[in-house]
N, CA, C and O atoms as a printed pandas DataFrame, in Angstrom:
     atom_number atom_name residue_name chain_id  residue_number  x_coord  y_coord  z_coord
0              1         N          MET        A               1   -1.056   17.030  -19.831
1              2        CA          MET        A               1   -0.615   15.731  -20.282
2              3         C          MET        A               1   -1.248   14.665  -19.405
3              4         O          MET        A               1   -1.535   14.895  -18.230
4              5         N          LEU        A               2   -1.458   13.514  -19.984
5              6        CA          LEU        A               2   -2.096   12.406  -19.275
6              7         C          LEU        A               2   -1.040   11.373  -18.896
7              8         O          LEU        A               2   -0.179   11.012  -19.698
8              9         N          TYR        A               3   -1.130   10.913  -17.660
9             10        CA          TYR        A               3   -0.185    9.924  -17.151
10            11         C          TYR        A               3   -0.922    8.715  -16.599
11            12         O          TYR        A               3   -1.987    8.825  -15.992
12            13         N          LYS        A               4   -0.321    7.566  -16.830
13            14        CA          LYS        A               4   -0.732    6.353  -16.141
14            15         C          LYS        A               4    0.174    6.277  -14.925
15            16         O          LYS        A               4    1.398    6.337  -15.043
16            17         N          VAL        A               5   -0.436    6.146  -13.754
17            18        CA          VAL        A               5    0.309    6.209  -12.509
18            19         C          VAL        A               5    0.215    4.867  -11.790
19            20         O          VAL        A               5   -0.842    4.237  -11.748
20            21         N          LYS        A               6    1.336    4.448  -11.230
21            22        CA          LYS        A               6    1.398    3.220  -10.443
22            23         C          LYS        A               6    2.136    3.549   -9.159
23            24         O          LYS        A               6    3.174    4.211   -9.184
24            25         N          ALA        A               7    1.599    3.086   -8.031
25            26        CA          ALA        A               7    2.232    3.373   -6.743
26            27         C          ALA        A               7    1.990    2.229   -5.779
27            28         O          ALA        A               7    1.082    1.418   -5.960
28            29         N          LYS        A               8    2.804    2.185   -4.774
29            30        CA          LYS        A               8    2.632    1.227   -3.674
30            31         C          LYS        A               8    1.951    1.964   -2.527
31            32         O          LYS        A               8    2.309    3.095   -2.198
32            33         N          ILE        A               9    0.973    1.311   -1.928
33            34        CA          ILE        A               9    0.316    1.920   -0.779
34            35         C          ILE        A               9    1.114    1.613    0.478
35            36         O          ILE        A               9    1.827    0.612    0.545
36            37         N          ASP        A              10    0.988    2.464    1.448
37            38        CA          ASP        A              10    1.547    2.225    2.774
38            39         C          ASP        A              10    0.348    1.861    3.646
39            40         O          ASP        A              10   -0.383    2.741    4.099
40            41         N          LYS        A              11    0.147    0.571    3.879
41            42        CA          LYS        A              11   -1.045    0.107    4.590
42            43         C          LYS        A              11   -1.225    0.772    5.953
43            44         O          LYS        A              11   -2.354    0.958    6.405
44            45         N          LEU        A              12   -0.141    1.125    6.597
45            46        CA          LEU        A              12   -0.238    1.763    7.908
46            47         C          LEU        A              12   -0.777    3.187    7.823
47            48         O          LEU        A              12   -1.209    3.751    8.828
48            49         N          LYS        A              13   -0.752    3.761    6.638
49            50        CA          LYS        A              13   -1.225    5.135    6.469
50            51         C          LYS        A              13   -2.573    5.228    5.750
51            52         O          LYS        A              13   -3.062    6.332    5.511
52            53         N          MET        A              14   -3.176    4.098    5.406
53            54        CA          MET        A              14   -4.400    4.138    4.616
54            55         C          MET        A              14   -5.601    4.686    5.386
55            56         O          MET        A              14   -6.463    5.333    4.790
56            57         N          LYS        A              15   -5.676    4.446    6.669
57            58        CA          LYS        A              15   -6.796    5.001    7.431
58            59         C          LYS        A              15   -6.702    6.527    7.437
59            60         O          LYS        A              15   -7.708    7.211    7.249
60            61         N          ALA        A              16   -5.515    7.055    7.647
61            62        CA          ALA        A              16   -5.327    8.504    7.623
62            63         C          ALA        A              16   -5.588    9.058    6.222
63            64         O          ALA        A              16   -6.154   10.142    6.082
64            65         N          PHE        A              17   -5.183    8.324    5.190
65            66        CA          PHE        A              17   -5.416    8.748    3.810
66            67         C          PHE        A              17   -6.914    8.806    3.532
67            68         O          PHE        A              17   -7.406    9.786    2.972
68            69         N          PHE        A              18   -7.634    7.765    3.919
69            70        CA          PHE        A              18   -9.072    7.726    3.693
70            71         C          PHE        A              18   -9.767    8.877    4.432
71            72         O          PHE        A              18  -10.665    9.522    3.891
72            73         N          THR        A              19   -9.345    9.119    5.654
73            74        CA          THR        A              19   -9.914   10.236    6.420
74            75         C          THR        A              19   -9.671   11.556    5.691
75            76         O          THR        A              19  -10.586   12.367    5.548
76            77         N          ALA        A              20   -8.443   11.769    5.231
77            78        CA          ALA        A              20   -8.114   13.006    4.523
78            79         C          ALA        A              20   -8.875   13.138    3.203
79            80         O          ALA        A              20   -9.245   14.239    2.797
80            81         N          LEU        A              21   -9.104   12.000    2.539
81            82        CA          LEU        A              21   -9.861   12.022    1.287
82            83         C          LEU        A              21  -11.332   12.341    1.511
83            84         O          LEU        A              21  -11.980   12.930    0.646
84            85         N          THR        A              22  -11.858   11.956    2.663
85            86        CA          THR        A              22  -13.301   12.111    2.894
86            87         C          THR        A              22  -13.675   13.289    3.782
87            88         O          THR        A              22  -14.844   13.674    3.814
88            89         N          ASP        A              23  -12.732   13.869    4.497
89            90        CA          ASP        A              23  -13.092   14.976    5.401
90            91         C          ASP        A              23  -12.894   16.352    4.778
91            92         O          ASP        A              23  -13.118   17.366    5.439
92            93         N          GLY        A              24  -12.480   16.400    3.522
93            94        CA          GLY        A              24  -12.316   17.667    2.828
94            95         C          GLY        A              24  -10.913   18.244    2.880
95            96         O          GLY        A              24  -10.619   19.205    2.169
96            97         N          SER        A              25  -10.043   17.680    3.704
97            98        CA          SER        A              25   -8.707   18.278    3.822
98            99         C          SER        A              25   -7.892   18.136    2.541
99           100         O          SER        A              25   -7.103   19.028    2.230
100          101         N          ILE        A              26   -8.050   17.058    1.792
101          102        CA          ILE        A              26   -7.357   16.941    0.508
102          103         C          ILE        A              26   -8.106   17.734   -0.558
103          104         O          ILE        A              26   -7.478   18.406   -1.375
104          105         N          ALA        A              27   -9.418   17.671   -0.565
105          106        CA          ALA        A              27  -10.206   18.411   -1.553
106          107         C          ALA        A              27   -9.929   19.913   -1.482
107          108         O          ALA        A              27  -10.037   20.614   -2.488
108          109         N          ASP        A              28   -9.575   20.403   -0.302
109          110        CA          ASP        A              28   -9.305   21.829   -0.113
110          111         C          ASP        A              28   -7.912   22.264   -0.559
111          112         O          ASP        A              28   -7.622   23.460   -0.586
112          113         N          VAL        A              29   -7.040   21.307   -0.912
113          114        CA          VAL        A              29   -5.698   21.659   -1.375
114          115         C          VAL        A              29   -5.830   22.313   -2.755
115          116         O          VAL        A              29   -6.381   21.721   -3.684
116          117         N          GLU        A              30   -5.319   23.530   -2.873
117          118        CA          GLU        A              30   -5.386   24.251   -4.148
118          119         C          GLU        A              30   -4.113   24.029   -4.946
119          120         O          GLU        A              30   -3.035   23.977   -4.354
120          121         N          PRO        A              31   -4.190   23.897   -6.248
121          122        CA          PRO        A              31   -5.398   23.951   -7.045
122          123         C          PRO        A              31   -5.973   22.584   -7.400
123          124         O          PRO        A              31   -7.042   22.510   -8.007
124          125         N          GLU        A              32   -5.287   21.500   -7.036
125          126        CA          GLU        A              32   -5.680   20.193   -7.575
126          127         C          GLU        A              32   -6.295   19.219   -6.575
127          128         O          GLU        A              32   -6.428   18.038   -6.895
128          129         N          GLY        A              33   -6.668   19.656   -5.399
129          130        CA          GLY        A              33   -7.182   18.746   -4.383
130          131         C          GLY        A              33   -8.368   17.920   -4.830
131          132         O          GLY        A              33   -8.418   16.715   -4.584
132          133         N          SER        A              34   -9.321   18.557   -5.484
133          134        CA          SER        A              34  -10.500   17.810   -5.942
134          135         C          SER        A              34  -10.120   16.795   -7.010
135          136         O          SER        A              34  -10.745   15.739   -7.109
136          137         N          TYR        A              35   -9.096   17.104   -7.818
137          138        CA          TYR        A              35   -8.627   16.157   -8.836
138          139         C          TYR        A              35   -7.970   14.939   -8.184
139          140         O          TYR        A              35   -8.103   13.821   -8.681
140          141         N          ILE        A              36   -7.271   15.151   -7.087
141          142        CA          ILE        A              36   -6.658   14.043   -6.363
142          143         C          ILE        A              36   -7.741   13.126   -5.802
143          144         O          ILE        A              36   -7.659   11.905   -5.939
144          145         N          VAL        A              37   -8.750   13.714   -5.174
145          146        CA          VAL        A              37   -9.854   12.907   -4.634
146          147         C          VAL        A              37  -10.516   12.123   -5.754
147          148         O          VAL        A              37  -10.776   10.928   -5.609
148          149         N          ASN        A              38  -10.790   12.789   -6.868
149          150        CA          ASN        A              38  -11.424   12.114   -8.000
150          151         C          ASN        A              38  -10.550   10.991   -8.540
151          152         O          ASN        A              38  -11.054    9.921   -8.883
152          153         N          ALA        A              39   -9.241   11.229   -8.617
153          154        CA          ALA        A              39   -8.324   10.192   -9.108
154          155         C          ALA        A              39   -8.344    8.975   -8.188
155          156         O          ALA        A              39   -8.325    7.840   -8.664
156          157         N          MET        A              40   -8.382    9.201   -6.877
157          158        CA          MET        A              40   -8.412    8.085   -5.930
158          159         C          MET        A              40   -9.750    7.356   -5.973
159          160         O          MET        A              40   -9.803    6.159   -5.695
160          161         N          GLN        A              41  -10.809    8.041   -6.309
161          162        CA          GLN        A              41  -12.111    7.387   -6.458
162          163         C          GLN        A              41  -12.136    6.492   -7.690
163          164         O          GLN        A              41  -12.907    5.533   -7.741
164          165         N          ARG        A              42  -11.303    6.791   -8.684
165          166        CA          ARG        A              42  -11.235    5.986   -9.910
166          167         C          ARG        A              42  -10.094    4.973   -9.894
167          168         O          ARG        A              42  -10.069    4.068  -10.728
168          169         N          ALA        A              43   -9.149    5.107   -8.963
169          170        CA          ALA        A              43   -7.971    4.234   -8.920
170          171         C          ALA        A              43   -8.364    2.793   -8.608
171          172         O          ALA        A              43   -9.386    2.532   -7.973
172          173         N          LEU        A              44   -7.531    1.871   -9.068
173          174        CA          LEU        A              44   -7.781    0.445   -8.868
174          175         C          LEU        A              44   -6.604   -0.212   -8.158
175          176         O          LEU        A              44   -5.443    0.102   -8.422
176          177         N          MET        A              45   -6.929   -1.127   -7.254
177          178        CA          MET        A              45   -5.917   -1.966   -6.609
178          179         C          MET        A              45   -5.608   -3.108   -7.576
179          180         O          MET        A              45   -6.488   -3.911   -7.888
180          181         N          THR        A              46   -4.378   -3.183   -8.044
181          182        CA          THR        A              46   -3.993   -4.223   -8.994
182          183         C          THR        A              46   -3.147   -5.308   -8.353
183          184         O          THR        A              46   -2.732   -6.257   -9.018
184          185         N          GLY        A              47   -2.897   -5.165   -7.080
185          186        CA          GLY        A              47   -2.147   -6.136   -6.291
186          187         C          GLY        A              47   -2.361   -5.804   -4.832
187          188         O          GLY        A              47   -3.005   -4.803   -4.517
188          189         N          PRO        A              48   -1.836   -6.623   -3.929
189          190        CA          PRO        A              48   -2.074   -6.403   -2.502
190          191         C          PRO        A              48   -1.622   -5.034   -2.003
191          192         O          PRO        A              48   -2.196   -4.509   -1.049
192          193         N          GLU        A              49   -0.611   -4.454   -2.625
193          194        CA          GLU        A              49   -0.117   -3.141   -2.205
194          195         C          GLU        A              49    0.064   -2.197   -3.387
195          196         O          GLU        A              49    0.703   -1.154   -3.248
196          197         N          THR        A              50   -0.486   -2.547   -4.545
197          198        CA          THR        A              50   -0.277   -1.767   -5.759
198          199         C          THR        A              50   -1.558   -1.080   -6.198
199          200         O          THR        A              50   -2.632   -1.679   -6.243
200          201         N          LEU        A              51   -1.409    0.183   -6.517
201          202        CA          LEU        A              51   -2.511    1.040   -6.907
202          203         C          LEU        A              51   -2.176    1.643   -8.271
203          204         O          LEU        A              51   -1.042    2.061   -8.503
204          205         N          GLU        A              52   -3.173    1.691   -9.188
205          206        CA          GLU        A              52   -2.936    2.277  -10.505
206          207         C          GLU        A              52   -4.111    3.155  -10.904
207          208         O          GLU        A              52   -5.260    2.869  -10.567
208          209         N          TRP        A              53   -3.804    4.237  -11.633
209          210        CA          TRP        A              53   -4.845    5.138  -12.108
210          211         C          TRP        A              53   -4.278    6.023  -13.209
211          212         O          TRP        A              53   -3.072    6.046  -13.456
212          213         N          TYR        A              54   -5.180    6.754  -13.867
213          214        CA          TYR        A              54   -4.788    7.761  -14.838
214          215         C          TYR        A              54   -5.013    9.131  -14.223
215          216         O          TYR        A              54   -5.977    9.341  -13.486
216          217         N          GLN        A              55   -4.113   10.068  -14.530
217          218        CA          GLN        A              55   -4.278   11.416  -14.006
218          219         C          GLN        A              55   -3.647   12.420  -14.958
219          220         O          GLN        A              55   -2.559   12.199  -15.489
220          221         N          THR        A              56   -4.347   13.517  -15.161
221          222        CA          THR        A              56   -3.856   14.603  -15.987
222          223         C          THR        A              56   -3.016   15.550  -15.133
223          224         O          THR        A              56   -3.356   15.842  -13.987
224          225         N          CYS        A              57   -1.922   16.019  -15.706
225          226        CA          CYS        A              57   -1.055   16.974  -15.014
226          227         C          CYS        A              57   -0.338   17.811  -16.077
227          228         O          CYS        A              57    0.091   17.288  -17.106
228          229         N          HIS        A              58   -0.215   19.094  -15.819
229          230        CA          HIS        A              58    0.431   19.981  -16.786
230          231         C          HIS        A              58    1.768   20.510  -16.281
231          232         O          HIS        A              58    2.324   21.448  -16.853
232          233         N          CYS        A              59    2.282   19.912  -15.215
233          234        CA          CYS        A              59    3.574   20.332  -14.661
234          235         C          CYS        A              59    4.717   19.781  -15.521
235          236         O          CYS        A              59    4.564   18.773  -16.210
236          237         N          GLU        A              60    5.850   20.456  -15.465
237          238        CA          GLU        A              60    7.036   19.962  -16.176
238          239         C          GLU        A              60    7.477   18.614  -15.610
239          240         O          GLU        A              60    7.863   17.715  -16.357
240          241         N          THR        A              61    7.417   18.482  -14.284
241          242        CA          THR        A              61    7.685   17.212  -13.615
242          243         C          THR        A              61    6.338   16.583  -13.285
243          244         O          THR        A              61    5.556   17.181  -12.546
244          245         N          PRO        A              62    6.042   15.388  -13.812
245          246        CA          PRO        A              62    4.718   14.786  -13.619
246          247         C          PRO        A              62    4.300   14.680  -12.143
247          248         O          PRO        A              62    5.031   14.143  -11.311
248          249         N          LEU        A              63    3.119   15.200  -11.848
249          250        CA          LEU        A              63    2.489   15.132  -10.529
250          251         C          LEU        A              63    3.344   15.761   -9.428
251          252         O          LEU        A              63    3.241   15.374   -8.264
252          253         N          LYS        A              64    4.174   16.713   -9.787
253          254        CA          LYS        A              64    5.083   17.327   -8.817
254          255         C          LYS        A              64    4.344   17.875   -7.596
255          256         O          LYS        A              64    4.668   17.522   -6.462
256          257         N          HIS        A              65    3.379   18.713   -7.822
257          258        CA          HIS        A              65    2.678   19.328   -6.691
258          259         C          HIS        A              65    1.810   18.305   -5.961
259          260         O          HIS        A              65    1.715   18.341   -4.734
260          261         N          GLU        A              66    1.182   17.402   -6.695
261          262        CA          GLU        A              66    0.354   16.365   -6.077
262          263         C          GLU        A              66    1.183   15.484   -5.159
263          264         O          GLU        A              66    0.734   15.107   -4.077
264          265         N          LYS        A              67    2.397   15.157   -5.593
265          266        CA          LYS        A              67    3.291   14.352   -4.757
266          267         C          LYS        A              67    3.713   15.125   -3.509
267          268         O          LYS        A              67    3.689   14.594   -2.398
268          269         N          GLU        A              68    4.097   16.381   -3.707
269          270        CA          GLU        A              68    4.573   17.189   -2.583
270          271         C          GLU        A              68    3.489   17.421   -1.538
271          272         O          GLU        A              68    3.771   17.422   -0.339
272          273         N          THR        A              69    2.256   17.617   -1.985
273          274        CA          THR        A              69    1.188   17.968   -1.050
274          275         C          THR        A              69    0.426   16.780   -0.490
275          276         O          THR        A              69   -0.082   16.850    0.629
276          277         N          VAL        A              70    0.334   15.675   -1.253
277          278        CA          VAL        A              70   -0.502   14.555   -0.815
278          279         C          VAL        A              70    0.155   13.197   -1.015
279          280         O          VAL        A              70    0.404   12.479   -0.047
280          281         N          TYR        A              71    0.432   12.844   -2.246
281          282        CA          TYR        A              71    0.811   11.468   -2.550
282          283         C          TYR        A              71    2.022   10.960   -1.771
283          284         O          TYR        A              71    2.017    9.822   -1.302
284          285         N          ASP        A              72    3.053   11.781   -1.628
285          286        CA          ASP        A              72    4.249   11.316   -0.922
286          287         C          ASP        A              72    3.997   11.031    0.562
287          288         O          ASP        A              72    4.797   10.343    1.196
288          289         N          ARG        A              73    2.923   11.536    1.114
289          290        CA          ARG        A              73    2.578   11.250    2.512
290          291         C          ARG        A              73    2.016    9.843    2.689
291          292         O          ARG        A              73    2.171    9.234    3.748
292          293         N          TYR        A              74    1.359    9.327    1.640
293          294        CA          TYR        A              74    0.612    8.084    1.784
294          295         C          TYR        A              74    1.056    6.969    0.839
295          296         O          TYR        A              74    0.751    5.801    1.080
296          297         N          LEU        A              75    1.767    7.311   -0.224
297          298        CA          LEU        A              75    2.131    6.334   -1.250
298          299         C          LEU        A              75    3.643    6.288   -1.427
299          300         O          LEU        A              75    4.351    7.246   -1.114
300          301         N          ASN        A              76    4.128    5.149   -1.939
301          302        CA          ASN        A              76    5.559    4.941   -2.177
302          303         C          ASN        A              76    5.778    4.499   -3.617
303          304         O          ASN        A              76    4.854    4.044   -4.290
304          305         N          ASP        A              77    7.005    4.639   -4.072
305          306        CA          ASP        A              77    7.424    4.131   -5.384
306          307         C          ASP        A              77    6.469    4.566   -6.497
307          308         O          ASP        A              77    6.019    3.738   -7.290
308          309         N          ILE        A              78    6.168    5.833   -6.555
309          310        CA          ILE        A              78    5.240    6.359   -7.554
310          311         C          ILE        A              78    5.928    6.410   -8.912
311          312         O          ILE        A              78    6.994    7.007   -9.065
312          313         N          GLU        A              79    5.298    5.773   -9.893
313          314        CA          GLU        A              79    5.811    5.759  -11.263
314          315         C          GLU        A              79    4.782    6.422  -12.175
315          316         O          GLU        A              79    3.585    6.159  -12.055
316          317         N          THR        A              80    5.238    7.276  -13.080
317          318        CA          THR        A              80    4.337    7.894  -14.048
318          319         C          THR        A              80    4.812    7.570  -15.450
319          320         O          THR        A              80    6.008    7.598  -15.740
320          321         N          THR        A              81    3.866    7.266  -16.308
321          322        CA          THR        A              81    4.153    6.987  -17.710
322          323         C          THR        A              81    3.259    7.874  -18.555
323          324         O          THR        A              81    2.036    7.828  -18.423
324          325         N          LEU        A              82    3.856    8.681  -19.421
325          326        CA          LEU        A              82    3.093    9.538  -20.308
326          327         C          LEU        A              82    2.311    8.678  -21.298
327          328         O          LEU        A              82    2.871    7.787  -21.938
328          329         N          VAL        A              83    1.028    8.950  -21.414
329          330        CA          VAL        A              83    0.176    8.249  -22.369
330          331         C          VAL        A              83   -0.606    9.290  -23.159
331          332         O          VAL        A              83   -0.663   10.458  -22.775
332          333         N          TYR        A              84   -1.198    8.867  -24.248
333          334        CA          TYR        A              84   -1.918    9.813  -25.100
334          335         C          TYR        A              84   -3.426    9.695  -24.954
335          336         O          TYR        A              84   -4.171   10.575  -25.383
336          337         N          GLU        A              85   -3.868    8.607  -24.350
337          338        CA          GLU        A              85   -5.295    8.462  -24.083
338          339         C          GLU        A              85   -5.488    7.466  -22.960
339          340         O          GLU        A              85   -4.695    6.544  -22.769
340          341         N          GLU        A              86   -6.562    7.677  -22.225
341          342        CA          GLU        A              86   -6.889    6.750  -21.146
342          343         C          GLU        A              86   -7.515    5.518  -21.756
343          344         O          GLU        A              86   -8.415    5.606  -22.591
344          345         N          LYS        A              87   -7.029    4.368  -21.330
345          346        CA          LYS        A              87   -7.535    3.102  -21.851
346          347         C          LYS        A              87   -8.190    2.341  -20.710
347          348         O          LYS        A              87   -8.033    2.700  -19.543
348          349         N          ASN        A              88   -8.891    1.336  -21.036
349          350        CA          ASN        A              88   -9.529    0.475  -20.042
350          351         C          ASN        A              88   -8.615   -0.725  -19.773
351          352         O          ASN        A              88   -9.057   -1.874  -19.795
352          353         N          ASP        A              89   -7.330   -0.437  -19.519
353          354        CA          ASP        A              89   -6.347   -1.511  -19.406
354          355         C          ASP        A              89   -5.921   -1.813  -17.971
355          356         O          ASP        A              89   -5.146   -2.741  -17.743
356          357         N          ILE        A              90   -6.410   -1.052  -17.016
357          358        CA          ILE        A              90   -6.076   -1.321  -15.623
358          359         C          ILE        A              90   -7.154   -2.223  -15.056
359          360         O          ILE        A              90   -8.333   -1.869  -15.040
360          361         N          LYS        A              91   -6.746   -3.374  -14.598
361          362        CA          LYS        A              91   -7.692   -4.353  -14.055
362          363         C          LYS        A              91   -7.443   -4.516  -12.565
363          364         O          LYS        A              91   -6.305   -4.699  -12.132
364          365         N          GLY        A              92   -8.499   -4.449  -11.796
365          366        CA          GLY        A              92   -8.362   -4.611  -10.361
366          367         C          GLY        A              92   -9.639   -4.199   -9.661
367          368         O          GLY        A              92  -10.668   -3.965  -10.293
368          369         N          LYS        A              93   -9.554   -4.117   -8.361
369          370        CA          LYS        A              93  -10.695   -3.722   -7.550
370          371         C          LYS        A              93  -10.585   -2.245   -7.197
371          372         O          LYS        A              93   -9.479   -1.730   -7.030
372          373         N          PRO        A              94  -11.717   -1.557   -7.081
373          374        CA          PRO        A              94  -11.674   -0.130   -6.763
374          375         C          PRO        A              94  -10.948    0.160   -5.449
375          376         O          PRO        A              94  -11.225   -0.454   -4.418
376          377         N          PHE        A              95  -10.015    1.107   -5.511
377          378        CA          PHE        A              95   -9.267    1.521   -4.335
378          379         C          PHE        A              95  -10.209    2.084   -3.272
379          380         O          PHE        A              95  -10.010    1.844   -2.082
380          381         N          TRP        A              96  -11.219    2.821   -3.687
381          382        CA          TRP        A              96  -12.166    3.401   -2.734
382          383         C          TRP        A              96  -12.867    2.302   -1.944
383          384         O          TRP        A              96  -13.054    2.430   -0.734
384          385         N          ASP        A              97  -13.253    1.224   -2.620
385          386        CA          ASP        A              97  -13.871    0.087   -1.930
386          387         C          ASP        A              97  -12.889   -0.522   -0.945
387          388         O          ASP        A              97  -13.260   -0.875    0.175
388          389         N          TYR        A              98  -11.623   -0.647   -1.368
389          390        CA          TYR        A              98  -10.584   -1.175   -0.485
390          391         C          TYR        A              98  -10.500   -0.330    0.782
391          392         O          TYR        A              98  -10.448   -0.870    1.887
392          393         N          LEU        A              99  -10.487    0.987    0.627
393          394        CA          LEU        A              99  -10.394    1.871    1.784
394          395         C          LEU        A              99  -11.605    1.717    2.696
395          396         O          LEU        A              99  -11.456    1.581    3.910
396          397         N          GLU        A             100  -12.800    1.738    2.115
397          398        CA          GLU        A             100  -14.016    1.606    2.925
398          399         C          GLU        A             100  -14.075    0.262    3.635
399          400         O          GLU        A             100  -14.379    0.196    4.826
400          401         N          GLU        A             101  -13.787   -0.797    2.911
401          402        CA          GLU        A             101  -13.914   -2.138    3.466
402          403         C          GLU        A             101  -12.784   -2.482    4.433
403          404         O          GLU        A             101  -12.955   -3.326    5.313
404          405         N          SER        A             102  -11.642   -1.838    4.275
405          406        CA          SER        A             102  -10.519   -2.099    5.175
406          407         C          SER        A             102  -10.844   -1.721    6.612
407          408         O          SER        A             102  -10.290   -2.294    7.551
408          409         N          PHE        A             103  -11.732   -0.769    6.783
409          410        CA          PHE        A             103  -12.058   -0.291    8.121
410          411         C          PHE        A             103  -13.345   -0.882    8.664
411          412         O          PHE        A             103  -13.670   -0.691    9.836
412          413         N          PHE        A             104  -14.094   -1.609    7.812
413          414        CA          PHE        A             104  -15.380   -2.152    8.245
414          415         C          PHE        A             104  -15.530   -3.645    8.019
415          416         O          PHE        A             104  -16.427   -4.270    8.584
416          417         N          ASP        A             105  -14.652   -4.231    7.190
417          418        CA          ASP        A             105  -14.831   -5.632    6.817
418          419         C          ASP        A             105  -13.461   -6.264    6.618
419          420         O          ASP        A             105  -12.726   -5.868    5.713
420          421         N          ASP        A             106  -13.109   -7.233    7.441
421          422        CA          ASP        A             106  -11.801   -7.892    7.353
422          423         C          ASP        A             106  -11.692   -8.888    6.202
423          424         O          ASP        A             106  -10.626   -9.471    6.003
424          425         N          SER        A             107  -12.762   -9.100    5.440
425          426        CA          SER        A             107  -12.736  -10.111    4.397
426          427         C          SER        A             107  -12.265   -9.562    3.049
427          428         O          SER        A             107  -12.188  -10.327    2.087
428          429         N          TYR        A             108  -11.949   -8.278    2.939
429          430        CA          TYR        A             108  -11.554   -7.701    1.658
430          431         C          TYR        A             108  -10.205   -8.245    1.219
431          432         O          TYR        A             108   -9.270   -8.351    2.013
432          433         N          SER        A             109  -10.124   -8.582   -0.036
433          434        CA          SER        A             109   -8.841   -8.931   -0.656
434          435         C          SER        A             109   -8.855   -8.343   -2.054
435          436         O          SER        A             109   -9.915   -8.171   -2.656
436          437         N          TYR        A             110   -7.656   -8.031   -2.574
437          438        CA          TYR        A             110   -7.617   -7.347   -3.871
438          439         C          TYR        A             110   -8.046   -8.268   -4.983
439          440         O          TYR        A             110   -8.075   -7.862   -6.145
């Protein structure tokens, strides 16, 4: 099933999140680690602390394992909405750019 996901970032944990996303520790989480990394590469910042993306999950509880293993460590107030197709309706700046620029450039804003 496909979900539109919305979450609040924890700015104090974003450096650790970015490190985990890029050093292979999240990608190595079985079975969905690479899907989490890919989802974060496609996610968009839609507000100063708001992140949105689409993600497929076949669990009875949406993103159950992803939350338990990764998302709950770095994100808050995660909301999932079942959708039938991915749309181009999320507007914002790439989350990956936010992560990269947060550590190298103080001028980034969403």
